[in-house]
C-alpha positions in Angstrom: 22.1 -0.8 17.2 18.8 0.5 18.2 16.3 2.9 16.6 16.4 6.0 18.4 13.2 6.9 20.1 14.1 10.4 21.4 16.0 12.7 19.2 17.0 15.4 21.5 19.4 17.5 19.1 17.6 20.4 17.4 19.0 19.6 13.9 18.0 16.0 14.2 14.6 17.1 15.4 14.4 19.0 12.1 15.1 15.9 10.2 12.6 14.1 12.1 9.9 16.5 10.9 11.3 16.0 7.4 11.1 12.4 7.7 7.4 12.5 8.9 6.3 14.6 5.9 8.4 12.7 3.3 9.2 9.2 4.8 12.8 9.5 3.8 14.9 8.6 6.9 15.3 6.0 9.3 16.7 7.2 12.9 19.3 5.2 14.8 21.4 5.2 17.7 24.9 3.5 18.6 26.2 3.3 21.9 29.9 2.5 21.9 30.7 -0.4 24.1 32.8 0.0 27.2 35.5 -2.5 26.0 35.6 -1.0 22.6 39.1 -0.2 21.0 39.2 3.4 19.7 38.2 3.4 16.1 37.3 5.8 13.3 33.4 6.5 13.4 32.9 5.6 9.9 34.7 2.2 10.3 32.7 1.5 13.5 29.4 2.3 11.9 30.0 0.3 8.8 30.8 -2.7 11.2 27.9 -2.3 13.2 25.3 -1.5 10.6 23.6 -4.5 8.7 23.6 -4.0 4.8 25.2 -0.7 4.9 28.7 -0.1 3.2 31.5 2.1 4.8 31.2 4.1 1.6 27.4 4.9 2.4 28.2 5.9 5.9 30.8 8.2 4.6 28.4 9.8 2.3 26.0 10.2 5.4 28.8 11.8 7.3 30.0 14.1 4.5 26.2 15.5 4.5 26.2 16.2 8.2 23.8 13.3 9.2 26.0 12.0 11.9 26.7 13.2 15.4 28.7 11.9 18.1 27.9 13.1 21.5 25.6 15.6 19.9 28.4 17.2 17.9 28.6 16.9 14.0 31.1 14.2 13.3 33.8 13.8 10.5 34.8 10.6 9.0 38.1 10.4 10.7 36.7 11.2 14.2 37.8 8.5 16.6 35.0 7.0 18.8 35.8 5.8 22.3 33.9 3.6 24.8 30.6 5.1 26.1 30.3 7.6 23.0 26.8 8.0 21.6 26.4 8.1 17.9 22.9 9.4 16.6 22.3 9.6 13.1 19.7 9.2 10.2 20.0 7.3 7.0 17.8 7.6 3.9 15.3 4.8 4.3 15.6 1.9 1.9 12.2 0.3 1.2 12.0 -3.3 1.9 9.6 -6.2 2.2 7.5 -5.4 -0.9 8.4 -6.9 -4.1 8.9 -4.3 -7.0 8.8 -5.6 -10.3 10.0 -3.6 -13.3 7.4 -2.5 -15.8 7.9 -1.0 -19.2 5.8 2.1 -18.6 6.9 5.1 -20.7 8.5 8.0 -18.6 8.8 11.8 -19.5 12.5 12.2 -18.5 13.4 16.0 -18.4 16.9 15.4 -17.4 19.2 12.5 -16.7 23.0 12.1 -15.9 25.1 9.5 -13.9 23.9 10.8 -10.5 20.0 11.8 -10.8 17.2 12.3 -13.2 14.1 14.5 -13.3 11.0 13.0 -14.3 7.7 14.8 -15.3 5.1 12.6 -13.7 1.5 12.4 -15.1 -1.5 13.2 -13.0 -3.1 9.9 -11.8 0.1 7.9 -11.4 0.8 6.8 -7.9 4.5 7.3 -7.0 5.0 4.2 -4.6 3.4 0.9 -4.5 0.8 0.7 -1.6 -2.8 -0.4 -0.7 -4.7 -0.7 -3.9 -1.8 0.2 -6.1 0.7 -2.7 -6.4 1.8 -2.0 -9.9 1.7 0.7 -12.5 3.5 3.3 -10.2 6.5 5.5 -10.8 8.6 3.1 -9.1 7.8 0.3 -11.2 8.5 2.3 -14.3 11.8 3.6 -12.9 12.9 0.2 -11.7 12.7 -0.9 -15.6 14.1 2.1 -16.7 17.3 1.8 -14.3 17.6 -1.8 -14.6 17.0 -2.7 -11.0 14.4 -4.3 -8.9 13.7 -4.9 -5.4 12.0 -7.8 -3.4 12.4 -9.8 -0.1 15.4 -11.6 -1.3 16.8 -9.0 -3.7 20.6 -7.8 -3.0 19.9 -4.6 -4.8 17.8 -2.5 -2.6 18.2 1.0 -4.2 14.6 1.7 -4.9 14.7 4.1 -1.9 15.8 6.5 -4.7 13.0 9.1 -4.8 14.1 12.3 -2.9 10.5 13.7 -2.5 7.0 13.0 -3.5 4.0 14.5 -5.1 0.5 13.4 -4.8 -1.0 10.8 -7.1 -3.2 13.4 -8.9 -0.6 16.1 -9.0 1.6 16.2 -12.2 5.1 17.6 -12.5 8.6 17.3 -11.8 10.1 14.7 -9.4 13.9 14.1 -8.4 15.2 10.7 -8.6 18.7 9.8 -7.1 20.8 7.4 -8.9 23.5 6.4 -6.3 24.1 7.1 -2.6 25.9 10.2 -2.9 23.3 12.0 -4.9 20.5 10.5 -2.6 22.0 12.1 0.5 23.1 15.5 -1.0 19.7 16.0 -2.6 17.7 14.8 0.4 19.8 17.3 2.6 18.9 20.2 0.1 15.1 19.4 0.6 15.8 19.3 4.2 17.4 22.7 4.4 14.7 24.1 2.1 17.3 25.1 -0.3 15.4 23.7 -3.3 12.8 26.0 -4.9 9.6 24.2 -5.9 7.1 26.1 -7.8 3.5 25.0 -8.6 0.7 26.1 -10.9 -2.9 25.6 -9.5 -6.3 26.5 -10.5 -8.3 27.5 -7.2 -11.9 28.6 -6.7 -13.0 32.0 -6.2 -11.3 35.4 -6.8 -8.3 35.9 -4.6 -8.3 39.3 -3.4 -4.5 39.9 -3.1 -2.1 39.7 -6.1 0.4 37.9 -4.0 0.6 36.6 -0.3 1.9 34.1 2.2 -0.2 31.4 3.9 1.1 30.5 7.3 -0.3 27.8 9.6 0.2 24.4 10.9 -0.9 21.4 9.0 -1.8 18.2 10.7 -4.2 15.1 10.4 -8.0 16.2 10.6 -9.2 14.7 14.0 -12.6 14.0 12.2 -11.1 12.2 9.4 -7.6 10.7 9.4 -7.6 10.4 5.6 -7.4 14.2 5.4 -5.2 17.0 6.6 -6.3 20.1 8.1 -5.0 23.7 8.6 -4.5 24.8 12.2 -3.6 28.1 13.7 0.0 28.1 14.9 0.2 26.1 18.1 0.7 22.5 19.3 -1.3 21.0 16.8 0.2 20.0 13.5 3.7 21.0 11.8 4.6 24.6 10.7 3.9 25.2 7.1 4.4 28.2 4.8 3.3 28.7 1.2 3.8 31.5 -0.9 1.5 32.4 -3.7 1.2 35.0 -6.7 -1.9 35.4 -9.1 -1.0 34.6 -12.7 -4.7 35.0 -14.3 -8.0 35.8 -12.9 -11.4 34.5 -14.4 -13.7 35.9 -11.9 -15.0 32.6 -10.6 -11.6 31.0 -10.5 -8.0 32.1 -10.1 -4.9 30.7 -11.5 -2.0 31.0 -9.0 1.8 29.9 -8.7 2.7 28.4 -5.4 6.1 28.4 -3.9 6.7 25.9 -1.0 8.9 27.0 1.8 8.1 23.8 3.8 6.8 20.4 2.3 3.8 19.0 4.4 1.6 16.4 3.1 -1.2 18.0 0.8 0.3 21.4 1.6 -0.9 23.5 -1.2 -4.4 21.7 -1.3 -4.8 22.2 2.5 -3.5 25.9 2.6 -5.6 27.1 -0.3 -8.7 25.4 1.1 -8.0 26.9 4.6 -8.2 30.5 3.0 -11.4 29.7 1.2 -10.0 29.0 -2.1 -9.8 25.2 -2.8 -8.3 23.6 -5.7 -10.5 22.8 -8.8 -11.2 19.1 -9.0 -10.0 18.5 -5.4 -13.1 16.7 -3.9 -11.0 15.9 -0.6 -10.6 19.6 0.4 -13.7 21.4 -1.1 -13.6 21.2 -4.8 -14.9 18.8 -7.5 -18.7 19.7 -7.1 -19.3 22.6 -9.4 -21.3 22.9 -12.8 -18.0 23.6 -14.6 -16.3 20.7 -13.1 -19.1 18.3 -14.0 -19.2 19.5 -17.5 -15.5 19.0 -18.0 -15.2 15.8 -15.9 -13.2 14.1 -18.5 -10.5 16.9 -18.3 -10.6 17.1 -14.4 -9.6 13.7 -12.8 -8.2 15.3 -9.6 -6.9 18.5 -8.4 -5.6 21.0 -10.9 -2.0 21.2 -9.6 1.2 20.9 -11.5 4.7 20.9 -10.1 6.2 23.1 -13.0 9.6 24.2 -11.6 12.6 23.1 -9.8 15.8 24.8 -8.9 18.4 22.8 -7.2 22.1 22.3 -7.0 23.9 19.3 -8.8 24.8 16.8 -6.0 28.2 16.3 -7.4 29.6 19.9 -9.0 27.2 22.1 -6.9 26.0 23.8 -9.9 22.8 25.4 -9.9 20.3 23.8 -12.1 16.8 25.0 -13.1 14.1 22.9 -14.7 10.8 23.6 -15.9 7.9 21.5 -17.7 4.8 22.7 -19.4 1.4 21.7 -18.2 -0.2 18.5 -19.2 -2.7 18.2 -22.1 -5.8 18.1 -19.6 -4.5 21.1 -17.5 -3.9 23.2 -20.6 -7.3 22.3 -22.0 -9.0 23.6 -19.0 -7.1 26.9 -19.2 -8.2 27.2 -22.8 -11.9 26.8 -21.8 -11.6 29.4 -19.0 -9.9 31.8 -21.4 -12.6 31.0 -24.1 -15.4 31.9 -21.6 -13.6 35.4 -21.0 -13.9 36.3 -24.8 
């Protein structure tokens, strides 16, 4: 088995882009040996993949992640010598011990397959540099009764299907089993999940609604930031739709709907058109008198993931979730409305 350094298939290229923006998938290639006896592809893959069950392989095949000789494979496909199997599998994080922590979670919905959590602003999603505890993953590990470490047999903590920034509040999808993880990840990959955000941006946006289209990539002058670019070779294609909800003259409240899911997409796109998010010091907010006077309420960008529309990974039923604004976000809106009176 080897990691596939060159994904030539168009659909796998799309998954590679999804992987880059969300860190969800690993890419692999299996070359069937010349002396291999003909065998079902699911059995062959399970035999040749470490720490991966045949059931997990079958889930990946069911969701269209496996191709044999560049054609989508079914579980009963027979592979033969010199066949090439290309596939992706949701990434299971390894090498960092994740300890359960009894951190309260605001769970909007939960069943046997997945849950929806309303993350508070200021909470990191994954442990990382400078944030080794107190994260959403630590809280989920406690809630679900699982843990992960270098020697752990249970490595199911790759269960988040997507991410939102530390200082963004709102809804996140968490898978509870392989089938749900693969199905929900495919919905995000296909852009069939409707994600809506509320944001407070600086300035009075001229149009009542519009679409921002432009590539997003690393800022060549600051690798910690992302930047908007014209459509071209630099960065990845990104589309954000917006609609004005309220106007206060010097700021505008907008609903943003993501068509793609690039890192910091709403923050970068709104800054790109001259309307950075309130409180977003990285992309041009965070320095006004209003922000300084209300600093205790503005700890990061004013961005809330308030709505999700998806299909249940088992029943395919359409499900809609909404969550109200957090206390600080709502308090800022109250102050803006009071200034208008």
